[in-house]
C-alpha positions in Angstrom: 0.0 0.0 0.0 1.3 3.4 -1.0 0.8 6.0 1.8 0.3 9.6 0.8 2.5 11.6 3.2 0.7 14.9 2.6 -2.8 13.4 3.3 -1.4 11.6 6.4 0.1 14.9 7.5 -3.1 16.8 7.1 -4.9 14.1 9.2 -2.3 14.4 11.9 -2.6 18.2 12.0 -6.4 18.0 12.1 -6.3 15.4 14.8 -3.9 17.5 16.9 -6.0 20.6 16.4 -9.1 18.7 17.4 -7.4 18.0 20.7 -6.6 21.7 21.1 -2.9 21.0 21.4 0.0 23.0 20.0 2.7 21.1 18.0 4.9 21.4 21.1 2.3 20.0 23.5 1.4 17.2 21.1 5.1 16.4 20.6 5.6 16.1 24.4 2.7 13.7 24.6 4.1 11.7 21.7 7.7 11.6 23.2 9.2 13.5 20.2 10.1 17.0 19.3 8.1 19.8 17.7 10.1 19.8 14.4 9.2 16.1 14.0 5.5 16.9 14.3 5.9 19.8 11.9 7.6 17.6 9.3 4.8 15.0 9.7 2.1 17.6 9.3 3.8 19.2 6.2 4.0 15.8 4.6 7.8 15.9 4.6 8.2 12.7 6.6 6.0 9.7 7.2 5.6 8.8 10.9 7.1 5.6 12.2 5.2 2.6 13.3 6.1 3.5 16.9 4.4 6.9 16.5 1.2 5.2 15.3 1.4 2.7 18.2 1.7 5.5 20.7 -1.1 7.6 19.2 -3.4 4.5 19.2 -2.4 3.8 22.8 -2.9 7.4 24.0 -6.0 8.4 22.0 -7.5 5.2 20.6 -7.1 6.5 17.0 -6.4 3.9 14.3 -3.4 4.0 12.0 -5.7 3.2 9.1 -7.5 6.5 9.6 -4.2 8.5 9.5 -2.7 6.7 6.6 -5.7 5.8 4.4 -8.6 7.8 5.8 -10.5 4.6 6.6 -13.0 5.0 9.4 -12.8 7.9 11.8 -10.5 8.7 14.7 -11.6 7.7 18.1 -10.4 10.3 20.5 -10.0 9.7 24.2 -8.4 12.2 26.5 -4.6 11.8 26.8 -3.2 11.3 30.3 -1.6 14.3 31.9 2.1 14.2 31.4 4.1 13.1 34.4 5.9 16.2 35.8 9.2 14.2 36.0 8.9 13.3 32.3 8.4 17.0 31.5 11.4 18.0 33.6 13.5 15.3 31.8 12.4 16.7 28.4 13.2 20.2 29.5 16.6 19.2 30.8 17.4 17.5 27.4 16.3 20.7 25.6 18.5 22.8 27.9 21.5 20.5 27.3 20.9 20.7 23.5 20.6 24.5 23.6 23.9 24.7 25.7 25.7 22.6 23.1 24.3 24.8 20.3 25.4 27.9 22.2 28.9 26.6 22.5 29.0 25.8 18.8 27.8 29.3 18.0 30.4 30.8 20.3 33.1 28.7 18.6 32.0 29.8 15.1 31.9 33.4 16.2 35.4 33.2 17.6 36.6 31.6 14.3 34.9 34.4 12.3 36.4 37.1 14.4 39.8 35.6 14.1 39.5 35.4 10.3 38.3 39.0 10.2 41.3 40.0 12.3 43.7 38.2 9.9 42.1 39.9 6.9 42.4 43.3 8.6 46.1 42.7 9.2 46.7 41.6 5.6 44.9 44.7 4.2 47.2 47.1 6.1 
């Protein structure tokens, strides 16, 4: 069966919006990141089997509805996120941002060094 990524993405977006969740909130419940949800919704990526397993477990929605439009989604309220899980996700995000900041600082230093060398050569 050939799955249409764009139609699947539209169904995921519509489903998320019907829950009243932002991409970030939905991503947290699905144990993934917001850019992943965005890629699914735009039809850039097809969700993994584990994504569909999780969405079925949390909300009772069938993979067939998302991938083929067969039937209708059965929505049940998702459990509240465990505060410890949310803290863990936030710690991971902070760690990632710290690493990204270090890389930016490194690149800035290299750029400033190169500009200094160019200034010296142009004298």
